[in-house]
All heavy atoms as TSV, in Angstrom:
chain	resi	resn	atom	element	x	y	z
A	1	MET	N	N	7.607	-16.298	1.877
A	1	MET	CA	C	7.724	-16.396	0.437
A	1	MET	C	C	6.365	-16.108	-0.215
A	1	MET	O	O	5.364	-16.691	0.157
A	1	MET	CB	C	8.201	-17.796	0.078
A	1	MET	CG	C	8.297	-18.030	-1.377
A	1	MET	SD	S	8.980	-19.679	-1.624
A	1	MET	CE	C	8.626	-19.900	-3.297
A	2	LEU	N	N	6.371	-15.202	-1.168
A	2	LEU	CA	C	5.139	-14.861	-1.880
A	2	LEU	C	C	4.977	-15.783	-3.073
A	2	LEU	O	O	5.928	-16.086	-3.777
A	2	LEU	CB	C	5.181	-13.410	-2.369
A	2	LEU	CG	C	5.176	-12.327	-1.301
A	2	LEU	CD1	C	5.342	-10.968	-1.950
A	2	LEU	CD2	C	3.898	-12.371	-0.510
A	3	LEU	N	N	3.781	-16.234	-3.288
A	3	LEU	CA	C	3.484	-17.048	-4.450
A	3	LEU	C	C	3.304	-16.153	-5.655
A	3	LEU	O	O	2.902	-14.998	-5.530
A	3	LEU	CB	C	2.208	-17.856	-4.207
A	3	LEU	CG	C	2.209	-18.782	-3.007
A	3	LEU	CD1	C	0.830	-19.396	-2.830
A	3	LEU	CD2	C	3.257	-19.871	-3.161
A	4	LYS	N	N	3.584	-16.690	-6.841
A	4	LYS	CA	C	3.340	-15.918	-8.058
A	4	LYS	C	C	1.840	-15.692	-8.180
A	4	LYS	O	O	1.059	-16.631	-8.106
A	4	LYS	CB	C	3.877	-16.658	-9.269
A	4	LYS	CG	C	3.699	-15.859	-10.525
A	4	LYS	CD	C	4.344	-16.509	-11.698
A	4	LYS	CE	C	3.970	-15.685	-12.895
A	4	LYS	NZ	N	4.839	-15.630	-13.944
A	5	MET	N	N	1.453	-14.442	-8.346
A	5	MET	CA	C	0.041	-14.097	-8.401
A	5	MET	C	C	-0.299	-13.489	-9.753
A	5	MET	O	O	0.537	-12.825	-10.359
A	5	MET	CB	C	-0.290	-13.105	-7.292
A	5	MET	CG	C	-0.131	-13.668	-5.896
A	5	MET	SD	S	-0.503	-12.454	-4.625
A	5	MET	CE	C	1.125	-11.711	-4.426
A	6	GLU	N	N	-1.522	-13.718	-10.179
A	6	GLU	CA	C	-2.009	-13.098	-11.397
A	6	GLU	C	C	-2.253	-11.615	-11.122
A	6	GLU	O	O	-2.799	-11.249	-10.089
A	6	GLU	CB	C	-3.326	-13.760	-11.806
A	6	GLU	CG	C	-3.885	-13.248	-13.101
A	6	GLU	CD	C	-5.169	-13.965	-13.485
A	6	GLU	OE1	O	-5.289	-15.162	-13.204
A	6	GLU	OE2	O	-6.036	-13.282	-14.049
A	7	LYS	N	N	-1.842	-10.767	-12.052
A	7	LYS	CA	C	-2.040	-9.329	-11.873
A	7	LYS	C	C	-3.495	-8.963	-12.102
A	7	LYS	O	O	-4.157	-9.504	-12.978
A	7	LYS	CB	C	-1.158	-8.534	-12.829
A	7	LYS	CG	C	0.290	-8.562	-12.457
A	7	LYS	CD	C	1.068	-7.618	-13.326
A	7	LYS	CE	C	2.518	-7.633	-12.893
A	7	LYS	NZ	N	3.304	-6.645	-13.618
A	8	ILE	N	N	-3.961	-8.023	-11.298
A	8	ILE	CA	C	-5.290	-7.449	-11.464
A	8	ILE	C	C	-5.138	-5.936	-11.475
A	8	ILE	O	O	-4.127	-5.400	-11.012
A	8	ILE	CB	C	-6.265	-7.886	-10.340
A	8	ILE	CG1	C	-5.776	-7.396	-8.975
A	8	ILE	CG2	C	-6.454	-9.386	-10.345
A	8	ILE	CD1	C	-6.809	-7.567	-7.881
A	9	THR	N	N	-6.123	-5.251	-11.988
A	9	THR	CA	C	-6.109	-3.794	-12.015
A	9	THR	C	C	-7.208	-3.279	-11.104
A	9	THR	O	O	-8.346	-3.738	-11.179
A	9	THR	CB	C	-6.331	-3.272	-13.447
A	9	THR	OG1	O	-5.282	-3.764	-14.272
A	9	THR	CG2	C	-6.344	-1.753	-13.483
A	10	ILE	N	N	-6.848	-2.332	-10.258
A	10	ILE	CA	C	-7.794	-1.685	-9.353
A	10	ILE	C	C	-7.738	-0.194	-9.661
A	10	ILE	O	O	-6.669	0.400	-9.661
A	10	ILE	CB	C	-7.434	-1.936	-7.880
A	10	ILE	CG1	C	-7.478	-3.434	-7.579
A	10	ILE	CG2	C	-8.352	-1.148	-6.960
A	10	ILE	CD1	C	-6.943	-3.810	-6.225
A	11	THR	N	N	-8.876	0.403	-9.924
A	11	THR	CA	C	-8.944	1.839	-10.200
A	11	THR	C	C	-9.437	2.550	-8.954
A	11	THR	O	O	-10.434	2.148	-8.359
A	11	THR	CB	C	-9.898	2.110	-11.378
A	11	THR	OG1	O	-9.427	1.374	-12.506
A	11	THR	CG2	C	-9.948	3.584	-11.704
A	12	LEU	N	N	-8.755	3.617	-8.584
A	12	LEU	CA	C	-9.105	4.388	-7.393
A	12	LEU	C	C	-9.258	5.846	-7.799
A	12	LEU	O	O	-8.365	6.421	-8.417
A	12	LEU	CB	C	-7.998	4.246	-6.338
A	12	LEU	CG	C	-8.096	5.102	-5.093
A	12	LEU	CD1	C	-9.283	4.647	-4.248
A	12	LEU	CD2	C	-6.818	5.027	-4.293
A	13	GLU	N	N	-10.376	6.420	-7.448
A	13	GLU	CA	C	-10.601	7.841	-7.691
A	13	GLU	C	C	-10.790	8.521	-6.343
A	13	GLU	O	O	-11.584	8.063	-5.523
A	13	GLU	CB	C	-11.833	8.065	-8.566
A	13	GLU	CG	C	-11.641	7.579	-9.985
A	13	GLU	CD	C	-12.824	7.898	-10.874
A	13	GLU	OE1	O	-13.532	8.891	-10.603
A	13	GLU	OE2	O	-13.026	7.150	-11.836
A	14	ILE	N	N	-10.046	9.608	-6.134
A	14	ILE	CA	C	-10.129	10.367	-4.890
A	14	ILE	C	C	-10.477	11.805	-5.254
A	14	ILE	O	O	-9.868	12.385	-6.153
A	14	ILE	CB	C	-8.798	10.297	-4.102
A	14	ILE	CG1	C	-8.521	8.856	-3.688
A	14	ILE	CG2	C	-8.845	11.206	-2.888
A	14	ILE	CD1	C	-7.231	8.658	-2.948
A	15	GLU	N	N	-11.440	12.351	-4.559
A	15	GLU	CA	C	-11.961	13.681	-4.888
A	15	GLU	C	C	-10.997	14.830	-4.559
A	15	GLU	O	O	-10.967	15.813	-5.266
A	15	GLU	CB	C	-13.285	13.926	-4.165
A	15	GLU	CG	C	-14.396	13.007	-4.626
A	15	GLU	CD	C	-14.832	13.240	-6.056
A	15	GLU	OE1	O	-14.754	14.374	-6.542
A	15	GLU	OE2	O	-15.259	12.271	-6.683
A	16	GLU	N	N	-10.244	14.708	-3.485
A	16	GLU	CA	C	-9.426	15.838	-3.052
A	16	GLU	C	C	-7.956	15.469	-2.981
A	16	GLU	O	O	-7.601	14.379	-2.554
A	16	GLU	CB	C	-9.878	16.310	-1.669
A	16	GLU	CG	C	-11.303	16.823	-1.636
A	16	GLU	CD	C	-11.713	17.300	-0.257
A	16	GLU	OE1	O	-10.856	17.812	0.473
A	16	GLU	OE2	O	-12.894	17.157	0.075
A	17	GLU	N	N	-7.114	16.402	-3.386
A	17	GLU	CA	C	-5.671	16.192	-3.352
A	17	GLU	C	C	-5.187	15.934	-1.925
A	17	GLU	O	O	-4.317	15.097	-1.697
A	17	GLU	CB	C	-4.958	17.410	-3.946
A	17	GLU	CG	C	-3.478	17.196	-4.130
A	17	GLU	CD	C	-2.839	18.302	-4.941
A	17	GLU	OE1	O	-3.365	18.663	-5.998
A	17	GLU	OE2	O	-1.787	18.792	-4.477
A	18	GLU	N	N	-5.791	16.611	-0.950
A	18	GLU	CA	C	-5.380	16.442	0.446
A	18	GLU	C	C	-5.621	15.011	0.921
A	18	GLU	O	O	-4.865	14.472	1.721
A	18	GLU	CB	C	-6.113	17.433	1.362
A	18	GLU	CG	C	-5.716	18.880	1.164
A	18	GLU	CD	C	-6.419	19.547	-0.023
A	18	GLU	OE1	O	-7.384	18.965	-0.555
A	18	GLU	OE2	O	-5.985	20.637	-0.416
A	19	VAL	N	N	-6.677	14.392	0.424
A	19	VAL	CA	C	-6.981	13.013	0.802
A	19	VAL	C	C	-5.927	12.073	0.218
A	19	VAL	O	O	-5.450	11.165	0.891
A	19	VAL	CB	C	-8.401	12.609	0.342
A	19	VAL	CG1	C	-8.678	11.150	0.628
A	19	VAL	CG2	C	-9.440	13.497	1.024
A	20	ALA	N	N	-5.532	12.304	-1.019
A	20	ALA	CA	C	-4.485	11.492	-1.638
A	20	ALA	C	C	-3.167	11.667	-0.898
A	20	ALA	O	O	-2.429	10.701	-0.673
A	20	ALA	CB	C	-4.326	11.859	-3.108
A	21	GLU	N	N	-2.869	12.884	-0.498
A	21	GLU	CA	C	-1.647	13.137	0.274
A	21	GLU	C	C	-1.690	12.413	1.620
A	21	GLU	O	O	-0.695	11.836	2.051
A	21	GLU	CB	C	-1.449	14.640	0.481
A	21	GLU	CG	C	-1.080	15.369	-0.792
A	21	GLU	CD	C	-1.067	16.888	-0.630
A	21	GLU	OE1	O	-1.285	17.398	0.489
A	21	GLU	OE2	O	-0.842	17.556	-1.646
A	22	ALA	N	N	-2.846	12.432	2.272
A	22	ALA	CA	C	-2.990	11.737	3.557
A	22	ALA	C	C	-2.831	10.227	3.371
A	22	ALA	O	O	-2.193	9.558	4.195
A	22	ALA	CB	C	-4.349	12.057	4.183
A	23	LEU	N	N	-3.400	9.691	2.300
A	23	LEU	CA	C	-3.250	8.266	2.024
A	23	LEU	C	C	-1.777	7.920	1.785
A	23	LEU	O	O	-1.279	6.917	2.314
A	23	LEU	CB	C	-4.089	7.865	0.807
A	23	LEU	CG	C	-3.984	6.401	0.373
A	23	LEU	CD1	C	-4.401	5.461	1.501
A	23	LEU	CD2	C	-4.816	6.171	-0.873
A	24	ALA	N	N	-1.079	8.750	1.038
A	24	ALA	CA	C	0.347	8.517	0.789
A	24	ALA	C	C	1.140	8.542	2.096
A	24	ALA	O	O	2.049	7.729	2.293
A	24	ALA	CB	C	0.886	9.561	-0.188
A	25	GLN	N	N	0.796	9.461	3.005
A	25	GLN	CA	C	1.474	9.511	4.312
A	25	GLN	C	C	1.202	8.238	5.103
A	25	GLN	O	O	2.098	7.665	5.717
A	25	GLN	CB	C	0.996	10.725	5.115
A	25	GLN	CG	C	1.612	12.020	4.710
A	25	GLN	CD	C	3.098	12.116	5.045
A	25	GLN	OE1	O	3.668	11.330	5.772
A	25	GLN	NE2	N	3.738	13.123	4.475
A	26	PHE	N	N	-0.040	7.777	5.108
A	26	PHE	CA	C	-0.403	6.565	5.829
A	26	PHE	C	C	0.361	5.361	5.282
A	26	PHE	O	O	0.928	4.567	6.040
A	26	PHE	CB	C	-1.910	6.334	5.726
A	26	PHE	CG	C	-2.367	5.058	6.369
A	26	PHE	CD1	C	-2.375	4.924	7.746
A	26	PHE	CD2	C	-2.778	3.988	5.593
A	26	PHE	CE1	C	-2.795	3.745	8.349
A	26	PHE	CE2	C	-3.203	2.809	6.184
A	26	PHE	CZ	C	-3.206	2.684	7.561
A	27	VAL	N	N	0.387	5.240	3.953
A	27	VAL	CA	C	1.098	4.130	3.319
A	27	VAL	C	C	2.581	4.171	3.692
A	27	VAL	O	O	3.200	3.142	3.971
A	27	VAL	CB	C	0.894	4.173	1.790
A	27	VAL	CG1	C	1.820	3.216	1.075
A	27	VAL	CG2	C	-0.557	3.870	1.453
A	28	LYS	N	N	3.146	5.369	3.711
A	28	LYS	CA	C	4.566	5.520	4.047
A	28	LYS	C	C	4.838	5.115	5.496
A	28	LYS	O	O	5.862	4.494	5.795
A	28	LYS	CB	C	4.979	6.980	3.841
A	28	LYS	CG	C	6.372	7.301	4.318
A	28	LYS	CD	C	6.624	8.788	4.255
A	28	LYS	CE	C	7.818	9.149	5.103
A	28	LYS	NZ	N	7.941	10.571	5.304
A	29	ARG	N	N	3.936	5.428	6.397
A	29	ARG	CA	C	4.175	5.221	7.824
A	29	ARG	C	C	3.863	3.815	8.321
A	29	ARG	O	O	4.309	3.433	9.400
A	29	ARG	CB	C	3.375	6.236	8.628
A	29	ARG	CG	C	3.910	7.638	8.421
A	29	ARG	CD	C	3.106	8.660	9.162
A	29	ARG	NE	N	3.668	9.983	8.924
A	29	ARG	CZ	C	2.987	11.091	9.011
A	29	ARG	NH1	N	1.706	11.061	9.338
A	29	ARG	NH2	N	3.560	12.244	8.781
A	30	CYS	N	N	3.080	3.068	7.565
A	30	CYS	CA	C	2.769	1.690	7.990
A	30	CYS	C	C	3.990	0.807	7.794
A	30	CYS	O	O	4.727	0.941	6.830
A	30	CYS	CB	C	1.599	1.139	7.185
A	30	CYS	SG	S	0.016	1.733	7.775
A	31	GLY	N	N	4.153	-0.117	8.710
A	31	GLY	CA	C	5.288	-1.028	8.621
A	31	GLY	C	C	4.921	-2.426	9.088
A	31	GLY	O	O	3.745	-2.736	9.333
A	32	TRP	N	N	5.943	-3.253	9.216
A	32	TRP	CA	C	5.741	-4.658	9.558
A	32	TRP	C	C	4.888	-4.838	10.810
A	32	TRP	O	O	4.030	-5.718	10.849
A	32	TRP	CB	C	7.078	-5.359	9.720
A	32	TRP	CG	C	6.883	-6.819	9.986
A	32	TRP	CD1	C	6.998	-7.464	11.189
A	32	TRP	CD2	C	6.483	-7.808	9.052
A	32	TRP	NE1	N	6.711	-8.792	11.053
A	32	TRP	CE2	C	6.386	-9.038	9.737
A	32	TRP	CE3	C	6.178	-7.787	7.687
A	32	TRP	CZ2	C	6.007	-10.217	9.116
A	32	TRP	CZ3	C	5.819	-8.969	7.071
A	32	TRP	CH2	C	5.725	-10.163	7.783
A	33	THR	N	N	5.079	-4.024	11.823
A	33	THR	CA	C	4.305	-4.165	13.063
A	33	THR	C	C	2.810	-4.058	12.786
A	33	THR	O	O	2.030	-4.899	13.243
A	33	THR	CB	C	4.732	-3.102	14.089
A	33	THR	OG1	O	6.129	-3.263	14.357
A	33	THR	CG2	C	3.946	-3.221	15.379
A	34	GLU	N	N	2.407	-3.054	12.020
A	34	GLU	CA	C	0.982	-2.869	11.716
A	34	GLU	C	C	0.448	-3.996	10.834
A	34	GLU	O	O	-0.652	-4.505	11.059
A	34	GLU	CB	C	0.738	-1.520	11.021
A	34	GLU	CG	C	0.927	-0.320	11.910
A	34	GLU	CD	C	2.390	0.039	12.147
A	34	GLU	OE1	O	3.268	-0.352	11.341
A	34	GLU	OE2	O	2.667	0.706	13.154
A	35	TRP	N	N	1.227	-4.384	9.826
A	35	TRP	CA	C	0.765	-5.455	8.946
A	35	TRP	C	C	0.637	-6.763	9.716
A	35	TRP	O	O	-0.357	-7.456	9.594
A	35	TRP	CB	C	1.712	-5.641	7.759
A	35	TRP	CG	C	1.827	-4.418	6.907
A	35	TRP	CD1	C	0.814	-3.589	6.511
A	35	TRP	CD2	C	3.015	-3.876	6.355
A	35	TRP	NE1	N	1.319	-2.566	5.744
A	35	TRP	CE2	C	2.658	-2.714	5.622
A	35	TRP	CE3	C	4.353	-4.242	6.385
A	35	TRP	CZ2	C	3.585	-1.950	4.938
A	35	TRP	CZ3	C	5.279	-3.485	5.704
A	35	TRP	CH2	C	4.892	-2.338	4.992
A	36	ARG	N	N	1.629	-7.069	10.535
A	36	ARG	CA	C	1.607	-8.350	11.239
A	36	ARG	C	C	0.486	-8.408	12.272
A	36	ARG	O	O	-0.171	-9.428	12.423
A	36	ARG	CB	C	2.970	-8.624	11.905
A	36	ARG	CG	C	3.070	-9.988	12.524
A	36	ARG	CD	C	2.824	-11.089	11.468
A	36	ARG	NE	N	2.696	-12.395	12.049
A	36	ARG	CZ	C	1.547	-13.011	12.337
A	36	ARG	NH1	N	0.382	-12.415	12.088
A	36	ARG	NH2	N	1.520	-14.203	12.854
A	37	GLN	N	N	0.249	-7.310	12.996
A	37	GLN	CA	C	-0.805	-7.343	14.011
A	37	GLN	C	C	-2.197	-7.409	13.400
A	37	GLN	O	O	-3.159	-7.787	14.077
A	37	GLN	CB	C	-0.687	-6.168	14.979
A	37	GLN	CG	C	-1.075	-4.821	14.407
A	37	GLN	CD	C	-0.779	-3.687	15.381
A	37	GLN	OE1	O	-0.032	-3.832	16.328
A	37	GLN	NE2	N	-1.378	-2.535	15.134
A	38	ASN	N	N	-2.324	-7.086	12.111
A	38	ASN	CA	C	-3.614	-7.151	11.436
A	38	ASN	C	C	-3.738	-8.349	10.499
A	38	ASN	O	O	-4.740	-8.480	9.796
A	38	ASN	CB	C	-3.861	-5.857	10.656
A	38	ASN	CG	C	-4.138	-4.706	11.586
A	38	ASN	OD1	O	-5.206	-4.644	12.184
A	38	ASN	ND2	N	-3.179	-3.820	11.763
A	39	ALA	N	N	-2.741	-9.214	10.499
A	39	ALA	CA	C	-2.739	-10.394	9.635
A	39	ALA	C	C	-2.905	-11.662	10.462
A	39	ALA	O	O	-2.614	-11.676	11.657
A	39	ALA	CB	C	-1.425	-10.454	8.856
A	40	VAL	N	N	-3.357	-12.711	9.804
A	40	VAL	CA	C	-3.504	-13.987	10.500
A	40	VAL	C	C	-2.180	-14.733	10.608
A	40	VAL	O	O	-2.015	-15.572	11.493
A	40	VAL	CB	C	-4.563	-14.910	9.832
A	40	VAL	CG1	C	-5.942	-14.295	9.934
A	40	VAL	CG2	C	-4.201	-15.215	8.402
A	41	ASP	N	N	-1.230	-14.410	9.719
A	41	ASP	CA	C	0.079	-15.063	9.779
A	41	ASP	C	C	1.103	-14.219	9.007
A	41	ASP	O	O	0.766	-13.183	8.431
A	41	ASP	CB	C	0.016	-16.498	9.229
A	41	ASP	CG	C	-0.506	-16.585	7.798
A	41	ASP	OD1	O	-0.417	-15.587	7.048
A	41	ASP	OD2	O	-1.000	-17.664	7.426
A	42	ASP	N	N	2.358	-14.679	9.004
A	42	ASP	CA	C	3.418	-13.933	8.331
A	42	ASP	C	C	3.208	-13.836	6.825
A	42	ASP	O	O	3.556	-12.829	6.204
A	42	ASP	CB	C	4.784	-14.566	8.617
A	42	ASP	CG	C	5.287	-14.284	10.021
A	42	ASP	OD1	O	4.697	-13.436	10.725
A	42	ASP	OD2	O	6.290	-14.917	10.423
A	43	LEU	N	N	2.647	-14.875	6.222
A	43	LEU	CA	C	2.407	-14.842	4.785
A	43	LEU	C	C	1.419	-13.735	4.422
A	43	LEU	O	O	1.652	-12.962	3.489
A	43	LEU	CB	C	1.894	-16.193	4.280
A	43	LEU	CG	C	1.581	-16.266	2.782
A	43	LEU	CD1	C	2.806	-15.920	1.942
A	43	LEU	CD2	C	1.063	-17.650	2.425
A	44	GLU	N	N	0.342	-13.639	5.176
A	44	GLU	CA	C	-0.626	-12.577	4.903
A	44	GLU	C	C	0.003	-11.206	5.139
A	44	GLU	O	O	-0.222	-10.266	4.364
A	44	GLU	CB	C	-1.873	-12.746	5.766
A	44	GLU	CG	C	-2.966	-11.765	5.385
A	44	GLU	CD	C	-4.250	-11.990	6.153
A	44	GLU	OE1	O	-4.240	-11.887	7.401
A	44	GLU	OE2	O	-5.264	-12.266	5.502
A	45	ALA	N	N	0.807	-11.061	6.172
A	45	ALA	CA	C	1.496	-9.787	6.435
A	45	ALA	C	C	2.438	-9.440	5.286
A	45	ALA	O	O	2.536	-8.279	4.880
A	45	ALA	CB	C	2.249	-9.859	7.758
A	46	SER	N	N	3.111	-10.434	4.746
A	46	SER	CA	C	4.006	-10.202	3.607
A	46	SER	C	C	3.224	-9.748	2.385
A	46	SER	O	O	3.678	-8.884	1.634
A	46	SER	CB	C	4.783	-11.475	3.272
A	46	SER	OG	O	5.683	-11.775	4.304
A	47	ARG	N	N	2.057	-10.321	2.194
A	47	ARG	CA	C	1.214	-9.900	1.074
A	47	ARG	C	C	0.731	-8.464	1.264
A	47	ARG	O	O	0.634	-7.691	0.305
A	47	ARG	CB	C	0.036	-10.843	0.910
A	47	ARG	CG	C	0.459	-12.188	0.375
A	47	ARG	CD	C	-0.680	-13.161	0.278
A	47	ARG	NE	N	-0.233	-14.375	-0.391
A	47	ARG	CZ	C	-0.812	-15.545	-0.226
A	47	ARG	NH1	N	-1.862	-15.676	0.572
A	47	ARG	NH2	N	-0.354	-16.595	-0.854
A	48	MET	N	N	0.424	-8.105	2.505
A	48	MET	CA	C	0.040	-6.718	2.793
A	48	MET	C	C	1.194	-5.778	2.479
A	48	MET	O	O	0.997	-4.722	1.863
A	48	MET	CB	C	-0.355	-6.567	4.263
A	48	MET	CG	C	-1.645	-7.208	4.634
A	48	MET	SD	S	-1.904	-7.011	6.427
A	48	MET	CE	C	-3.411	-7.946	6.642
A	49	ARG	N	N	2.400	-6.159	2.905
A	49	ARG	CA	C	3.583	-5.332	2.648
A	49	ARG	C	C	3.771	-5.130	1.152
A	49	ARG	O	O	4.035	-4.017	0.679
A	49	ARG	CB	C	4.820	-5.973	3.274
A	49	ARG	CG	C	6.095	-5.179	3.002
A	49	ARG	CD	C	7.295	-5.761	3.685
A	49	ARG	NE	N	7.495	-7.148	3.265
A	49	ARG	CZ	C	8.371	-7.968	3.825
A	49	ARG	NH1	N	9.118	-7.565	4.827
A	49	ARG	NH2	N	8.509	-9.192	3.371
A	50	TYR	N	N	3.619	-6.201	0.387
A	50	TYR	CA	C	3.747	-6.113	-1.074
A	50	TYR	C	C	2.692	-5.166	-1.647
A	50	TYR	O	O	2.997	-4.293	-2.465
A	50	TYR	CB	C	3.620	-7.509	-1.693
A	50	TYR	CG	C	3.580	-7.478	-3.197
A	50	TYR	CD1	C	4.751	-7.323	-3.933
A	50	TYR	CD2	C	2.371	-7.574	-3.880
A	50	TYR	CE1	C	4.713	-7.273	-5.318
A	50	TYR	CE2	C	2.328	-7.524	-5.265
A	50	TYR	CZ	C	3.508	-7.384	-5.979
A	50	TYR	OH	O	3.469	-7.328	-7.343
A	51	ALA	N	N	1.441	-5.326	-1.217
A	51	ALA	CA	C	0.353	-4.485	-1.718
A	51	ALA	C	C	0.595	-3.014	-1.380
A	51	ALA	O	O	0.340	-2.129	-2.210
A	51	ALA	CB	C	-0.985	-4.954	-1.146
A	52	PHE	N	N	1.085	-2.751	-0.175
A	52	PHE	CA	C	1.383	-1.370	0.201
A	52	PHE	C	C	2.484	-0.803	-0.684
A	52	PHE	O	O	2.454	0.372	-1.052
A	52	PHE	CB	C	1.779	-1.284	1.679
A	52	PHE	CG	C	0.640	-0.941	2.594
A	52	PHE	CD1	C	-0.431	-1.801	2.750
A	52	PHE	CD2	C	0.643	0.239	3.322
A	52	PHE	CE1	C	-1.476	-1.497	3.596
A	52	PHE	CE2	C	-0.403	0.564	4.175
A	52	PHE	CZ	C	-1.464	-0.307	4.307
A	53	GLY	N	N	3.456	-1.624	-1.041
A	53	GLY	CA	C	4.528	-1.174	-1.936
A	53	GLY	C	C	3.996	-0.801	-3.303
A	53	GLY	O	O	4.393	0.213	-3.889
A	54	VAL	N	N	3.077	-1.610	-3.826
A	54	VAL	CA	C	2.459	-1.325	-5.118
A	54	VAL	C	C	1.650	-0.032	-5.036
A	54	VAL	O	O	1.725	0.829	-5.916
A	54	VAL	CB	C	1.573	-2.510	-5.572
A	54	VAL	CG1	C	0.776	-2.150	-6.816
A	54	VAL	CG2	C	2.423	-3.746	-5.815
A	55	LEU	N	N	0.880	0.122	-3.956
A	55	LEU	CA	C	0.082	1.333	-3.765
A	55	LEU	C	C	0.979	2.563	-3.631
A	55	LEU	O	O	0.714	3.611	-4.222
A	55	LEU	CB	C	-0.815	1.185	-2.532
A	55	LEU	CG	C	-1.679	2.391	-2.155
A	55	LEU	CD1	C	-2.580	2.818	-3.306
A	55	LEU	CD2	C	-2.502	2.065	-0.916
A	56	GLN	N	N	2.056	2.436	-2.871
A	56	GLN	CA	C	2.980	3.556	-2.691
A	56	GLN	C	C	3.589	3.973	-4.031
A	56	GLN	O	O	3.686	5.170	-4.329
A	56	GLN	CB	C	4.082	3.169	-1.705
A	56	GLN	CG	C	4.946	4.327	-1.285
A	56	GLN	CD	C	5.864	3.945	-0.135
A	56	GLN	OE1	O	6.270	2.790	0.001
A	56	GLN	NE2	N	6.181	4.902	0.700
A	57	LYS	N	N	3.955	3.008	-4.857
A	57	LYS	CA	C	4.512	3.316	-6.176
A	57	LYS	C	C	3.483	4.029	-7.044
A	57	LYS	O	O	3.805	5.013	-7.719
A	57	LYS	CB	C	4.984	2.032	-6.850
A	57	LYS	CG	C	5.606	2.276	-8.198
A	57	LYS	CD	C	6.063	0.981	-8.839
A	57	LYS	CE	C	6.676	1.313	-10.195
A	57	LYS	NZ	N	6.537	0.288	-11.155
A	58	ALA	N	N	2.238	3.546	-7.034
A	58	ALA	CA	C	1.183	4.176	-7.837
A	58	ALA	C	C	0.923	5.609	-7.383
A	58	ALA	O	O	0.756	6.507	-8.213
A	58	ALA	CB	C	-0.097	3.349	-7.751
A	59	LEU	N	N	0.906	5.824	-6.076
A	59	LEU	CA	C	0.720	7.180	-5.556
A	59	LEU	C	C	1.880	8.079	-5.978
A	59	LEU	O	O	1.676	9.224	-6.395
A	59	LEU	CB	C	0.588	7.157	-4.026
A	59	LEU	CG	C	-0.750	6.634	-3.501
A	59	LEU	CD1	C	-0.634	6.259	-2.035
A	59	LEU	CD2	C	-1.846	7.678	-3.693
A	60	ALA	N	N	3.091	7.561	-5.890
A	60	ALA	CA	C	4.276	8.347	-6.271
A	60	ALA	C	C	4.231	8.717	-7.755
A	60	ALA	O	O	4.585	9.839	-8.136
A	60	ALA	CB	C	5.546	7.563	-5.963
A	61	GLU	N	N	3.780	7.787	-8.584
A	61	GLU	CA	C	3.684	8.068	-10.020
A	61	GLU	C	C	2.664	9.168	-10.317
A	61	GLU	O	O	2.758	9.827	-11.356
A	61	GLU	CB	C	3.315	6.794	-10.782
A	61	GLU	CG	C	4.464	5.800	-10.843
A	61	GLU	CD	C	4.069	4.456	-11.418
A	61	GLU	OE1	O	2.865	4.217	-11.698
A	61	GLU	OE2	O	4.977	3.614	-11.590
A	62	GLN	N	N	1.736	9.401	-9.411
A	62	GLN	CA	C	0.751	10.479	-9.571
A	62	GLN	C	C	1.169	11.742	-8.831
A	62	GLN	O	O	0.395	12.691	-8.717
A	62	GLN	CB	C	-0.629	10.010	-9.077
A	62	GLN	CG	C	-1.218	8.911	-9.931
A	62	GLN	CD	C	-1.412	9.347	-11.381
A	62	GLN	OE1	O	-1.928	10.419	-11.653
A	62	GLN	NE2	N	-0.979	8.515	-12.306
A	63	GLY	N	N	2.390	11.732	-8.272
A	63	GLY	CA	C	2.916	12.924	-7.610
A	63	GLY	C	C	2.701	12.980	-6.109
A	63	GLY	O	O	2.930	14.021	-5.494
A	64	PHE	N	N	2.282	11.871	-5.506
A	64	PHE	CA	C	2.066	11.828	-4.061
A	64	PHE	C	C	3.102	10.912	-3.431
A	64	PHE	O	O	2.877	9.720	-3.226
A	64	PHE	CB	C	0.645	11.342	-3.741
A	64	PHE	CG	C	-0.415	12.213	-4.341
A	64	PHE	CD1	C	-1.056	11.846	-5.510
A	64	PHE	CD2	C	-0.743	13.423	-3.759
A	64	PHE	CE1	C	-2.032	12.653	-6.085
A	64	PHE	CE2	C	-1.711	14.250	-4.313
A	64	PHE	CZ	C	-2.344	13.867	-5.479
A	65	ALA	N	N	4.272	11.498	-3.153
A	65	ALA	CA	C	5.383	10.737	-2.588
A	65	ALA	C	C	5.987	11.526	-1.436
A	65	ALA	O	O	6.972	12.246	-1.616
A	65	ALA	CB	C	6.436	10.456	-3.664
A	66	PRO	N	N	5.407	11.408	-0.243
A	66	PRO	CA	C	5.924	12.175	0.888
A	66	PRO	C	C	7.338	11.732	1.256
A	66	PRO	O	O	7.708	10.586	1.078
A	66	PRO	CB	C	4.945	11.857	2.012
A	66	PRO	CG	C	4.319	10.568	1.625
A	66	PRO	CD	C	4.319	10.530	0.134
A	67	ARG	N	N	8.093	12.685	1.754
A	67	ARG	CA	C	9.467	12.387	2.164
A	67	ARG	C	C	9.511	11.929	3.582
A	67	ARG	O	O	8.744	12.146	4.385
A	67	ARG	CB	C	10.339	13.618	1.988
A	67	ARG	CG	C	10.419	13.980	0.532
A	67	ARG	CD	C	11.367	15.153	0.329
A	67	ARG	NE	N	11.395	15.481	-1.076
A	67	ARG	CZ	C	12.400	15.163	-1.866
A	67	ARG	NH1	N	13.440	14.528	-1.423
A	67	ARG	NH2	N	12.364	15.499	-3.127
């Protein structure tokens, strides 16, 4: 269960379109196994999953949404 969190804004600038595309591919390919093995517990892994979802949406809104 995720706790209600205060929203923050993070600005990201990437110099090359290819780098943004690669980041979008990485975000798309990561899953529970990667988040859980890099987290201290399930709650932290869930927070990572949520953050990746937000990042994936932001990338898609800028035109980087790999199929």
